[in-house]
Legacy VTK file of the C-alpha trace (Angstrom):
# vtk DataFile Version 3.0
C-alpha trace
ASCII
DATASET POLYDATA
POINTS 115 float
-2.862 -6.869 -16.508
-4.761 -3.685 -17.236
-7.091 -3.542 -20.358
-7.146 -0.307 -22.473
-10.107 -0.448 -25.004
-10.946 2.157 -27.707
-14.730 2.645 -28.014
-15.436 4.423 -31.346
-17.137 3.612 -34.501
-17.606 0.469 -36.530
-20.628 -2.031 -36.569
-20.413 -4.558 -33.767
-17.134 -3.233 -32.338
-18.674 -2.302 -28.980
-19.745 -5.962 -28.467
-16.019 -6.957 -28.983
-15.109 -4.661 -26.025
-17.984 -5.904 -23.873
-16.871 -9.450 -24.626
-13.290 -8.586 -23.424
-14.716 -7.019 -20.280
-17.000 -9.851 -19.538
-14.667 -12.622 -20.272
-11.249 -11.252 -19.025
-9.834 -11.112 -15.584
-8.429 -7.666 -15.593
-6.591 -5.737 -12.871
-8.081 -2.614 -14.267
-10.075 -1.389 -17.232
-9.636 1.965 -18.977
-12.115 2.793 -21.781
-11.118 5.473 -24.250
-13.619 7.317 -26.414
-15.383 10.528 -27.426
-18.548 11.948 -25.769
-20.868 9.507 -27.741
-18.945 6.612 -26.311
-20.130 7.492 -22.928
-23.418 5.575 -23.889
-21.493 2.305 -23.624
-23.071 0.400 -20.746
-21.201 -2.128 -18.495
-21.526 -3.247 -14.951
-17.832 -3.808 -14.803
-15.775 -1.184 -12.954
-13.831 0.948 -15.197
-12.245 4.273 -15.889
-13.345 6.376 -18.856
-10.987 8.717 -20.726
-12.871 11.108 -22.957
-11.142 12.750 -25.855
-12.198 15.774 -27.680
-9.479 16.322 -30.272
-9.887 15.334 -33.884
-6.468 16.155 -35.429
-3.872 13.203 -35.023
-1.173 15.154 -33.247
-3.574 16.958 -30.880
-5.333 13.693 -30.034
-1.992 11.867 -29.368
-1.019 14.841 -26.868
-4.414 14.916 -25.299
-4.478 11.134 -24.660
-0.886 11.147 -23.417
-1.660 13.778 -20.797
-4.864 11.911 -19.629
-3.083 8.666 -19.226
-0.356 10.095 -17.075
-0.492 8.299 -13.720
-3.349 6.081 -14.640
-1.334 2.883 -15.896
0.264 1.040 -13.015
2.072 -1.715 -14.838
4.700 -1.865 -17.683
2.405 -3.142 -20.296
-1.341 -3.212 -21.009
-3.722 -5.395 -22.981
-4.990 -3.173 -25.878
-8.106 -3.511 -27.873
-8.413 -1.415 -31.033
-11.101 -3.332 -32.661
-13.218 -0.252 -32.649
-12.182 3.090 -34.235
-10.278 4.309 -37.310
-6.602 4.538 -38.146
-6.208 8.133 -36.825
-7.550 6.986 -33.365
-5.423 3.896 -33.461
-2.276 5.743 -34.283
-2.860 8.297 -31.575
-3.735 5.904 -28.844
-0.717 3.593 -29.519
1.661 6.624 -29.743
0.259 7.933 -26.457
0.752 4.684 -24.589
4.234 4.169 -26.101
5.197 7.658 -24.956
4.329 7.082 -21.286
6.280 4.503 -21.829
4.132 1.266 -21.537
4.255 -1.742 -23.716
1.149 -2.980 -25.545
-0.196 -6.498 -26.163
-2.952 -6.367 -28.785
-5.888 -8.228 -27.419
-9.003 -9.772 -29.000
-11.848 -11.965 -28.159
-12.245 -14.973 -30.499
-14.181 -18.204 -30.412
-11.308 -19.724 -28.570
-11.489 -16.982 -25.798
-9.235 -13.994 -25.279
-5.954 -13.956 -27.310
-3.038 -11.679 -27.267
-1.531 -11.253 -30.577
LINES 1 116
115 0 1 2 3 4 5 6 7 8 9 10 11 12 13 14 15 16 17 18 19 20 21 22 23 24 25 26 27 28 29 30 31 32 33 34 35 36 37 38 39 40 41 42 43 44 45 46 47 48 49 50 51 52 53 54 55 56 57 58 59 60 61 62 63 64 65 66 67 68 69 70 71 72 73 74 75 76 77 78 79 80 81 82 83 84 85 86 87 88 89 90 91 92 93 94 95 96 97 98 99 100 101 102 103 104 105 106 107 108 109 110 111 112 113 114
């Protein structure tokens, strides 16, 4: 399964994404974030989708265009532990518009769970 993870704001949220990358066996990893998010460091192979829009509808449309042709399966593991509601809504809406199903994914003490 492909992992799509939002890299944004929130104390400690990048470590959640790093944990998912390090403990998961992903077919592909797509990280989504703004210019600041490029500072995220990982040795794992991944694609990075940078967004520039700030308004909800513009952000959704920008992400939808940038995701076209990148998702190979019919569903993705999605991490939105990082970010705010506007980013979450835009990202989820963009993925569903492709269309692709989402399985919300988190790293817990018991390992990776899909909720």
